[in-house]
N, C-alpha and C positions, 0 to 999 in steps of 0.2 A: 504494500500500500504506500502510495506517495503522499508525503506531507510537505507543504510549502510555507515559506515566510518571505515577505518582501519588505525591504527598507527603501523608502523613496526619498528623493531630494537630499541625499547626503552631501555634505560640504566638501567632498573629495572628488577629484576628477576620475573619470572612468579608467583612464590610462594608468593612474597610480593604484586604483583599486584592483585592477586586473593582475598586477604583480603579486598581490596577496592572494587573490582568489585562485590563481593557477597553482599555488603551493598546496592548497587543501582539497582540491578536486579529487574525488574518488576515495578519500580517506574515511575512516570511521569518524563519526561526528564528535565523540568525546576526545579522541586522539587529536583531531583538528583543533579543538578548543585549547588543549594543552600547548600545541604548537603555536597557536596565535598569541597565547599569553606571553611568549618570549620574543615575539617579532617586534622590531623597533619602529615599524611603519605605523603611521596614525590610522591608516585604513584597516589595520588588524583589529582595532577595537570595534569598529562598525561591523566588520564581517563576523566577529565573534558574537556580537549582540544579535545579529540576524540568525546565526546558527542556534544560539540559545533559544530564541523565539520559536524556531522550527521544532526544536527538541521538546519544548513545552507544549506546542500544539500536538505533537505526536503522543506524548504521555497523557495529557489532560483530556484532549478531545477524542482520541481514538484508542486509548488504553494500550499503546505499544510500549515495548521496553526500550529504554534509551541506549542500552548497550548494543542492541541489534541494529541501530540506525547508522547508515552511511550516507555520504554526500553523493547523490547520483548526478545532480546537475547544479551548478552554481555559476551565475553570470553577473557581470557588472556592465550595465548598459548606460549609455549617455543620457543625461537628463537635460532640461533647459539650462541655458547659460545666462548669467546676469552680466550686463555690460556696464562698466563704470568708466568715467572719464577722469583722467589725470592730466592736469594742465602742464604743458611743457613750454619751452622757450619760444619766443617770437609769436605768441598768440596761438600756437598750435595746441592740440591735445593728443594725449597718448591713450589709446583704449586699453583697459584692463578687462579681461574676460574671466569671470569667476565661474568655473565649470562645476557641475554637480553630477551625481550618478544615482542610478537605481540598482540595488543589489538584490538578487533573487536567489533563494536557496531552496532546492528540492531534495528532501531526504527520502530514502527508500529503506525497506526492511531487508536485512541480509539474513537469510535462513541458514540453518546448520549445513544443508547440502551444498551451499555455494561455497 
């Protein structure tokens, strides 16, 4: 059974979040949380929060065991960007683009035969 969780409009660009997401894809959910705890990237906290939410959905809503869950699919998609203006020399302005992302986690149950 697949269980999902989505975190929308995170303050981290999708490119930076994908570096963290690629490390935990296919791993056991609890092992991934331990790995994310020691990663220095700021995206690791947001990804860990999303995985914890998906684990909570699995245990509370569907009665599944947390030890059996693994990350079957995890993606970091681009979200809308905010554009700021920073004023530069000679009346010009320099655009700052504040990127954000949506992080989606889908957990699946790994049975003993797998």
